[in-house]
N, C-alpha and C positions, 0 to 999 in steps of 0.2 A: 241579764237576771232580771227577773220580775217577783215584786213582792207587796204587800200590803201596807205601808208606812202608817195608815191611821184608816179607821173605818170607811171614812167619806173618798179616799182613792187608792188607785192602784198604781204602781211605779213600774216603770221599763226604764233602764237604761242602756244605751247605747243605740246598734242599728235594728232592723226589722223587728219592732214589733207585733206583737200579737194584732189580731184583727181587733177593729174598737178601741183603738188606742190613740189618742191625739198629740203632737208635739207640741212641747211645753216651754222649752229653751233649752239652750246650748250649754253645757256646764264647761267649765275649765277648771282644772287640777293645775295647781302651781306647787314648787318645793324651793323653800327657801333658807338659806343657808349664811350665817356671816354672824359677827359677834353682838350686833346690834347694840344697845347702848340701854343703860338703867337708866331711866327717867325718874328713879324715884317712886315710882307707883305704888299701891299700896293694896296688899290683898283686901278682895272686896268679903264683907260681913253680911250678916243677915238684915243690921241696917241699912245695907245700900240696895235690898230687894226692890223696893217703892221705887227709887231714882232709877233702875236698870230697866224694868219695867217699863216705865215712862218711855225711856231711851229706846227700850226695845219695837214698841206701837209704831214709832216713825221708821222701821226696817221695812222697807219694800222690797228689796232684792233678793228673790227668793224663789222656787218654785211654785210655792203656793199663792203668792202675790200674781203671778205671771199667768195663774190658769184663771180664764174668765168665769170656769162654772164652780168656782172653789170661793164660798163667801170672805169677801175681806174681815170680815168680825173673827174668824175661825184662823183665818192666817195670822193674824195679829196674836192672836191668844196663842196659838202654837208658839210663836217667837217671844213671846211675853212669857211663857211657861217653861221655855227651852233654858232661857235665861236663870229664871230661880231655881230650876233644878241644877243648872251648872254650879252656882256659887255652892251650893252645899256638895254636890258630888266632884268637881273639877276646879281648876287653878283659874282664878278672876281676878285680874287686875283692875282696879278704877283710877281715875286720875286726881281725884282729891274731894274736897268739899264746900260744895256740892258737886256732886258726881257729872261729868260733863260726856263719860265714853267710858264705853268696858271692852275688855277684850279676854275672849275665855279659851283655854289650851287645854285639851284632851287627849294624853296620849301620844304628843308631838302632832296635835292636828289643829290647827286656829279654825274654831267652832263659830265663834261671834265675833264680831267686832262690830262697834256703832258707835258714833257721834252724835249728840242731839242737834237738832237742826239750828238750834239758834249759836253752833261754835264750829258748822262746817266749813270748810274751807281755811282753817286757821290751824291747822297740821295735829291736830289734836289724834288723828287717826294714825296718823305717821307716828306720832310718839308711841302710841298703843301697840301697835306692829314691832318698832324698834325696840321697845321694851319686852315682850314675846322672845323675840329674837335673841336679846341679851340672857334669858333665862332657858330658852330653848334655841341652841345653836342651830336646828334643823326642824323645820317646819314644815308641814302640808296645808295648804289652803284651797278650797273649793269654792268657785263664784260664777255667777251667770256672766257670759260674755258682753252682754251688754253692762253691766254693773260697774259705774265711774271707778269704783277701787280698784279696780282691774289693772288700769294704769299707775296706782299709787303701790300694789304689788311688784310689778315690773320696775320703776325706779327704785325699787329697795331692793334689786337684785334677784327675786322671787323668776323662777324659768318654769315656761308651762311644760308638764309632764304627761298631761293626756286631755282630751276634749273627746265630749261625747253629750249626746243628745237625750235629753229626759223626756217622756211620756206619760200622760196617763190617761188610765179609761174612766 
């Protein structure tokens, strides 16, 4: 499947890309199911946009940051804008005040999960994902095969349902 996600890049998922496309990353789709746990997180509000945008600036495991021809400034802006739109359009939970992390759910799909670098390794990501699974007992997530979060998903019972290559032109 080939389509233009943004004016700067054309995307092809899967094998046999058209001529002129270069391999960017290997994606892993996972499915999680289970009761999760209610960690008492709150729904994000407009007041959380600034903190969530700041956290999103540290999000580097995506196909845009993986593409050496894609400017990091634009890749950062895409993630930052994505979380802001999610707060208005999807279900986004944050962990408190101050916000250390967020998780976004759209149509039973974990769209974004991120924690501030200052609290990485302190299980904030696990809490966010467990909370999401409590509210959406089945969820899909896509991530890069080199993302350290892949191990967290697998520890939480997510199972790989698909793997594919992502190519940009």
